[in-house]
C-alpha positions as a printed NumPy array, in Angstrom:
array([[-39.964, -18.947,   3.654],
       [-39.038, -21.51 ,   0.998],
       [-38.774, -20.986,  -2.801],
       [-41.999, -21.973,  -4.56 ],
       [-40.211, -23.771,  -7.424],
       [-38.349, -25.985,  -4.989],
       [-41.524, -26.8  ,  -3.079],
       [-43.243, -27.751,  -6.338],
       [-40.456, -30.198,  -7.154],
       [-40.811, -31.803,  -3.731],
       [-44.561, -32.081,  -4.188],
       [-44.073, -33.777,  -7.561],
       [-41.807, -36.353,  -5.937],
       [-44.388, -37.005,  -3.228],
       [-47.166, -37.359,  -5.808],
       [-45.114, -39.947,  -7.699],
       [-44.303, -41.805,  -4.463],
       [-40.635, -41.169,  -5.221],
       [-39.583, -38.859,  -2.38 ],
       [-36.208, -39.845,  -0.968],
       [-35.763, -39.986,   2.807],
       [-32.817, -40.726,   5.052],
       [-33.278, -43.971,   6.935],
       [-31.368, -45.55 ,   9.782],
       [-29.394, -48.77 ,   9.795],
       [-31.583, -51.732,  10.645],
       [-31.071, -55.206,  12.02 ],
       [-32.757, -56.751,   8.999],
       [-30.948, -59.416,   6.975],
       [-28.74 , -57.461,   4.585],
       [-29.551, -57.725,   0.892],
       [-29.079, -54.004,   0.198],
       [-25.554, -52.868,   1.107],
       [-22.415, -52.851,  -1.034],
       [-20.432, -54.54 ,   1.753],
       [-19.846, -57.534,  -0.497],
       [-17.052, -59.119,   1.573],
       [-18.202, -57.999,   5.007],
       [-15.072, -55.883,   5.42 ],
       [-16.923, -52.839,   6.775],
       [-17.714, -54.748,   9.971],
       [-14.4  , -56.62 ,  10.244],
       [-12.845, -56.298,  13.695],
       [ -9.578, -57.577,  12.227],
       [ -9.382, -54.697,   9.765],
       [-10.51 , -52.185,  12.396],
       [ -7.864, -53.265,  14.933],
       [ -5.099, -53.747,  12.367],
       [ -5.598, -50.252,  10.952],
       [ -5.23 , -48.779,  14.449],
       [ -2.125, -50.867,  15.132],
       [ -0.633, -49.799,  11.811],
       [ -1.032, -46.109,  12.701],
       [  0.408, -46.554,  16.181],
       [  3.266, -48.645,  14.815],
       [  4.175, -45.865,  12.386],
       [  3.789, -43.201,  15.092],
       [  0.888, -41.552,  13.283],
       [ -1.343, -40.247,  16.062],
       [ -3.532, -37.843,  14.12 ],
       [ -7.292, -37.434,  13.659],
       [ -7.486, -35.196,  10.599],
       [ -5.335, -34.512,   7.566],
       [ -5.168, -30.705,   8.262],
       [ -5.611, -29.62 ,   4.633],
       [ -5.621, -30.524,   0.963],
       [ -2.904, -32.783,  -0.401],
       [ -1.272, -29.863,  -2.192],
       [ -1.013, -27.917,   1.075],
       [ -0.51 , -29.793,   4.343],
       [ -2.546, -32.977,   3.939],
       [ -0.284, -35.223,   1.867],
       [  0.413, -37.693,   4.662],
       [  3.297, -40.155,   4.212],
       [  0.729, -42.945,   3.896],
       [ -0.4  , -41.629,   0.521],
       [  2.861, -42.658,  -1.157],
       [  2.658, -46.088,   0.463],
       [ -0.973, -46.605,  -0.536],
       [ -0.561, -45.392,  -4.115],
       [  2.511, -47.569,  -4.644],
       [  0.616, -50.56 ,  -3.237],
       [ -2.383, -49.89 ,  -5.492],
       [ -0.198, -49.568,  -8.596],
       [  1.553, -52.854,  -7.811],
       [ -1.592, -54.785,  -6.905],
       [ -3.524, -53.543,  -9.949],
       [ -0.64 , -53.724, -12.426],
       [ -0.84 , -50.021, -13.196],
       [  1.937, -47.513, -13.873],
       [  0.711, -45.42 , -10.958],
       [ -2.368, -44.472,  -8.929],
       [ -3.923, -41.309,  -7.51 ],
       [ -6.172, -41.489,  -4.435],
       [ -9.339, -39.362,  -4.295],
       [-11.757, -38.831,  -1.411],
       [-14.596, -40.788,  -3.041],
       [-15.667, -42.402,  -6.278],
       [-17.88 , -39.395,  -6.943],
       [-14.892, -37.052,  -6.533],
       [-12.753, -39.215,  -8.807],
       [-15.304, -39.35 , -11.63 ],
       [-16.239, -35.681, -11.422],
       [-12.574, -34.676, -11.2  ],
       [-11.521, -36.85 , -14.11 ],
       [-14.256, -36.144, -16.632],
       [-14.541, -32.43 , -15.877],
       [-10.821, -31.804, -16.387],
       [ -9.473, -34.31 , -18.927],
       [-11.775, -33.872, -21.918],
       [-11.099, -30.522, -23.571],
       [-13.103, -28.211, -25.803],
       [-13.508, -29.917, -29.177],
       [-13.072, -33.397, -27.668],
       [-15.845, -35.996, -27.653],
       [-17.088, -38.204, -24.814],
       [-19.136, -41.26 , -25.737],
       [-20.827, -42.747, -22.69 ],
       [-23.092, -45.682, -21.988],
       [-26.676, -44.501, -21.481],
       [-26.749, -46.213, -18.056],
       [-23.519, -44.656, -16.8  ],
       [-23.33 , -43.61 , -13.144],
       [-24.554, -40.164, -12.081],
       [-21.062, -39.122, -10.965],
       [-19.714, -39.646, -14.479],
       [-22.656, -37.772, -15.972],
       [-21.984, -34.857, -13.632],
       [-18.323, -34.795, -14.587],
       [-19.207, -34.865, -18.277],
       [-21.664, -32.   , -17.783],
       [-18.889, -29.924, -16.203],
       [-16.456, -30.572, -19.059],
       [-16.1  , -28.586, -22.273],
       [-16.304, -31.678, -24.478],
       [-19.233, -32.748, -26.646],
       [-21.035, -35.713, -25.022],
       [-23.031, -38.372, -26.862],
       [-24.609, -41.435, -25.283],
       [-24.658, -44.873, -26.868],
       [-27.14 , -47.671, -26.21 ],
       [-26.467, -49.727, -23.093],
       [-23.68 , -52.285, -23.666],
       [-24.317, -51.988, -27.406],
       [-20.966, -52.263, -29.179],
       [-22.518, -51.797, -32.613],
       [-24.086, -48.479, -31.587],
       [-20.814, -47.365, -30.014],
       [-18.954, -48.161, -33.223],
       [-21.476, -46.162, -35.245],
       [-20.781, -43.135, -33.041],
       [-17.026, -43.655, -33.397],
       [-17.219, -44.028, -37.166],
       [-19.341, -40.877, -37.448],
       [-16.943, -38.914, -35.213],
       [-13.86 , -40.047, -37.12 ],
       [-15.404, -39.025, -40.433],
       [-15.585, -35.492, -39.05 ],
       [-12.042, -35.505, -37.67 ],
       [ -9.156, -37.96 , -37.403],
       [ -7.459, -35.8  , -34.763],
       [-10.223, -35.23 , -32.198],
       [ -9.655, -36.904, -28.853],
       [-12.491, -39.346, -28.142],
       [-13.094, -40.742, -24.651],
       [-15.301, -43.793, -24.084],
       [-16.901, -44.087, -20.63 ],
       [-18.353, -47.333, -19.306],
       [-18.513, -49.488, -16.182],
       [-17.271, -53.034, -15.709],
       [-20.337, -53.778, -13.569],
       [-23.346, -51.469, -13.849],
       [-24.779, -50.591, -10.462],
       [-28.448, -50.594, -11.478],
       [-28.436, -53.737, -13.668],
       [-25.444, -55.726, -12.425],
       [-24.417, -56.548, -15.995],
       [-21.075, -56.209, -17.798],
       [-20.161, -54.964, -21.295],
       [-17.881, -56.848, -23.674],
       [-14.773, -55.008, -22.524],
       [-12.389, -57.037, -24.683],
       [-14.241, -56.111, -27.861],
       [-14.69 , -52.547, -26.646],
       [-10.941, -52.155, -26.085],
       [-10.231, -53.531, -29.573],
       [-12.64 , -51.043, -31.134],
       [-11.022, -48.206, -29.187],
       [ -7.667, -49.189, -30.695],
       [ -9.172, -49.254, -34.175],
       [-10.619, -45.755, -33.801],
       [ -7.788, -44.359, -31.66 ],
       [-10.085, -43.643, -28.7  ],
       [ -9.361, -43.559, -24.958],
       [-11.257, -46.117, -22.873],
       [-12.195, -45.201, -19.285],
       [-13.737, -47.869, -17.045],
       [-15.349, -47.482, -13.634],
       [-14.66 , -50.66 , -11.631],
       [-16.508, -49.664,  -8.464],
       [-18.592, -52.856,  -8.289],
       [-15.894, -55.19 ,  -9.659],
       [-13.054, -54.517,  -7.201],
       [-12.976, -57.237,  -4.562],
       [-15.501, -59.323,  -6.506],
       [-13.958, -60.467,  -9.808],
       [-10.597, -61.96 , -10.667],
       [ -7.947, -63.648,  -8.552],
       [ -7.802, -61.928,  -5.148],
       [-10.565, -59.572,  -6.337],
       [ -8.394, -57.529,  -8.704],
       [-11.378, -56.585, -10.87 ],
       [-12.638, -57.44 , -14.337],
       [-10.094, -55.416, -16.326],
       [ -7.135, -57.31 , -14.849],
       [ -9.01 , -60.582, -14.988],
       [ -9.282, -60.049, -18.754],
       [ -5.659, -58.867, -19.054],
       [ -6.723, -55.484, -20.419],
       [ -5.051, -53.159, -17.924],
       [ -2.517, -51.865, -20.476],
       [ -5.289, -51.004, -22.928],
       [ -7.296, -48.796, -20.564],
       [ -6.611, -45.069, -20.332],
       [ -7.954, -44.856, -16.792],
       [ -9.578, -47.215, -14.291],
       [-11.623, -45.793, -11.43 ],
       [-11.746, -48.004,  -8.328],
       [-13.6  , -47.239,  -5.107],
       [-13.039, -48.523,  -1.586],
       [-16.516, -47.962,  -0.143],
       [-18.006, -51.174,  -1.541],
       [-16.241, -54.543,  -1.342],
       [-13.244, -53.017,   0.455],
       [-15.513, -51.822,   3.263],
       [-13.781, -48.484,   3.878],
       [-13.695, -45.078,   2.189],
       [-12.028, -43.313,  -0.721],
       [-11.191, -44.141,  -4.313],
       [ -8.335, -44.078,  -6.793],
       [ -7.657, -43.596, -10.471],
       [ -5.253, -46.164, -11.925],
       [ -3.415, -44.531, -14.79 ],
       [ -0.132, -43.426, -16.366],
       [  2.315, -41.089, -14.65 ],
       [  1.502, -38.386, -17.19 ],
       [ -2.211, -38.579, -16.43 ],
       [ -1.564, -38.528, -12.689],
       [  0.533, -35.394, -13.048],
       [ -2.219, -33.796, -15.127],
       [ -4.925, -34.628, -12.562],
       [ -2.858, -33.268,  -9.681],
       [ -2.661, -29.989, -11.559],
       [ -6.133, -29.686, -13.082],
       [ -8.664, -31.911, -11.287],
       [-10.598, -29.508,  -9.083],
       [-12.19 , -32.186,  -6.891],
       [ -8.662, -33.334,  -6.048],
       [ -7.076, -29.906,  -5.611],
       [ -9.718, -28.078,  -3.597],
       [-10.69 , -30.546,  -0.885],
       [ -9.296, -31.621,   2.463],
       [ -7.36 , -34.866,   2.124],
       [ -8.483, -38.159,   3.634],
       [ -7.451, -38.582,   7.287],
       [ -4.653, -41.05 ,   8.124],
       [ -7.091, -43.581,   9.572],
       [ -8.886, -43.875,   6.205],
       [ -5.586, -44.54 ,   4.465],
       [ -4.522, -47.109,   7.053],
       [ -7.874, -48.871,   6.638],
       [ -7.415, -49.044,   2.847],
       [ -3.956, -50.531,   3.366],
       [ -5.252, -53.102,   5.847],
       [ -8.297, -54.004,   3.728],
       [ -6.074, -54.853,   0.754],
       [ -3.958, -57.11 ,   2.959],
       [ -7.154, -58.836,   4.136],
       [ -8.34 , -59.177,   0.533],
       [ -5.257, -61.223,  -0.304],
       [ -5.746, -63.742,   2.511],
       [ -9.526, -63.733,   3.027],
       [-11.775, -66.672,   2.137],
       [-14.763, -64.334,   1.883],
       [-14.394, -64.009,  -1.894],
       [-15.003, -67.747,  -2.368],
       [-18.089, -67.583,  -0.138],
       [-19.359, -64.595,  -2.107],
       [-19.061, -66.475,  -5.414],
       [-20.875, -69.465,  -3.918],
       [-23.704, -67.165,  -2.822],
       [-23.968, -65.634,  -6.292],
       [-24.29 , -69.086,  -7.87 ],
       [-26.869, -70.177,  -5.291],
       [-28.92 , -67.002,  -5.819],
       [-28.948, -67.562,  -9.579],
       [-30.033, -71.189,  -9.166],
       [-32.805, -70.174,  -6.754],
       [-34.087, -67.628,  -9.283],
       [-34.577, -70.469, -11.752],
       [-36.007, -72.815,  -9.122],
       [-38.641, -70.209,  -8.227],
       [-39.333, -69.487, -11.924],
       [-38.379, -65.837, -11.558],
       [-35.849, -65.617, -14.404],
       [-38.242, -63.709, -16.671],
       [-38.323, -60.716, -14.302],
       [-34.637, -60.726, -13.286],
       [-31.944, -59.009, -15.34 ],
       [-29.198, -61.491, -16.27 ],
       [-26.184, -60.889, -14.053],
       [-23.034, -62.711, -12.949],
       [-22.156, -60.048, -10.389],
       [-23.243, -59.393,  -6.807],
       [-26.085, -57.15 ,  -8.048],
       [-29.336, -58.809,  -9.142],
       [-32.353, -56.748, -10.125],
       [-35.976, -57.842, -10.295],
       [-38.054, -55.591, -12.557],
       [-41.381, -54.638, -10.953],
       [-42.97 , -51.722, -12.817],
       [-44.409, -48.821, -10.869],
       [-43.127, -47.015,  -7.803],
       [-46.125, -47.985,  -5.707],
       [-45.942, -51.689,  -6.552],
       [-42.207, -52.114,  -6.095],
       [-42.269, -50.206,  -2.794],
       [-45.132, -52.383,  -1.58 ],
       [-43.237, -55.619,  -2.274],
       [-40.079, -54.197,  -0.716],
       [-42.045, -53.392,   2.441],
       [-43.418, -56.941,   2.553],
       [-39.902, -58.367,   2.368],
       [-38.765, -55.999,   5.106],
       [-41.731, -57.039,   7.257],
       [-40.391, -60.58 ,   6.928],
       [-36.911, -59.513,   8.052],
       [-35.134, -58.939,   4.737],
       [-33.62 , -55.586,   3.793],
       [-34.239, -55.385,   0.049],
       [-34.467, -51.87 ,  -1.342],
       [-36.681, -50.631,  -4.17 ],
       [-35.083, -48.566,  -6.93 ],
       [-37.631, -46.035,  -8.115],
       [-38.051, -43.757, -11.093],
       [-36.558, -41.27 , -11.823],
       [-33.389, -43.055, -10.606],
       [-34.25 , -45.675, -13.241],
       [-36.527, -45.107, -16.272],
       [-40.271, -45.158, -15.652],
       [-41.518, -48.709, -16.085],
       [-38.1  , -50.135, -15.148],
       [-38.53 , -49.809, -11.368],
       [-36.96 , -52.719,  -9.555],
       [-35.955, -54.53 ,  -6.412],
       [-32.172, -54.513,  -6.126],
       [-30.631, -57.497,  -4.367],
       [-27.016, -56.987,  -3.297],
       [-25.359, -60.262,  -2.33 ],
       [-22.725, -60.452,   0.37 ],
       [-20.349, -63.152,   1.576],
       [-22.135, -63.314,   4.931],
       [-25.589, -64.1  ,   3.498],
       [-26.412, -67.678,   4.499],
       [-27.794, -70.235,   1.998],
       [-30.975, -70.383,   4.072],
       [-31.442, -66.609,   3.832],
       [-30.958, -66.642,   0.065],
       [-33.45 , -69.475,  -0.392],
       [-36.057, -67.889,   1.866],
       [-35.936, -64.367,   0.432],
       [-36.523, -65.66 ,  -3.103],
       [-39.264, -68.008,  -1.946],
       [-41.   , -65.01 ,  -0.386],
       [-40.483, -62.89 ,  -3.477],
       [-42.087, -65.582,  -5.623],
       [-45.226, -65.504,  -3.46 ],
       [-45.426, -61.691,  -3.611],
       [-45.059, -61.236,  -7.372],
       [-47.518, -63.937,  -8.47 ]])
């Protein structure tokens, strides 16, 4: 027996050709994963993490409990100190995932009577956290500073004392674009608002040694909180909030997704530590940037620029309206050996369905040229 309302929702998804299914990893050429630097498959990182644990006499599979009970392994202090130093932050707090960090932050920090202004394309994890908070949320147009300022001006006319939090991303996962963070931080100062930036798709990709866009712009002291995740370019698992000591203390006491969950196991922490060391010495970042530039030039060469969203990141999206059409072209690319995933509505707005190309350091120039040549033949 299954609830009728739930079955109806599944049937609607099937009718719209939008039903999600779990797949298996394939041997297709990878243009779909977030493994931007190839770290997830690095034998060096894998072996070094094991050696690090053995060298520190940490022979342990699980963490045994939450960090506030028995799970606060000695590696946490080492990792958080390393993150604070590397990212030029007062301190850092590790969470189990980017989802946990965003839900934990936004659900606990903004209080009743506060306001959260968020980009209309913000990640689902931030939306969920906002929904769980007691603050009043208002969305502003995507990367539209003028619209954001209108919201701020309106809010400040009502109250000069209300806490206002601005939520955005340094690289948006569905478009691959970036807001004007310098101007946004200046506006936040003008209106006495707190800027929160998710750097999930910028860490390991932008700035010297992959520090991210905020540091690359020299804005780290102007940001109330930065959320970084390790499951993308860093090739491992977990996340962290880079913030002040006061905010860290607050989150340890009030962030439910931090308090009420089993801590990361030691091996995850050792892998984070090792991945950061590899980030400093790796040449993969240079190869990744070369691939991004080649991909952009091949878009122009194949006269596809009108259907691609402008992006300087590792994420490049080709708008192909309609779930059926975009899935059909994705399947054709996969039949030719390329793993390029369709992004369907309702994940993106109806009419904005797309192919999402994720570039990685290990994509060869030949692969990049061929996949766009094929795409050009399929969309004409």
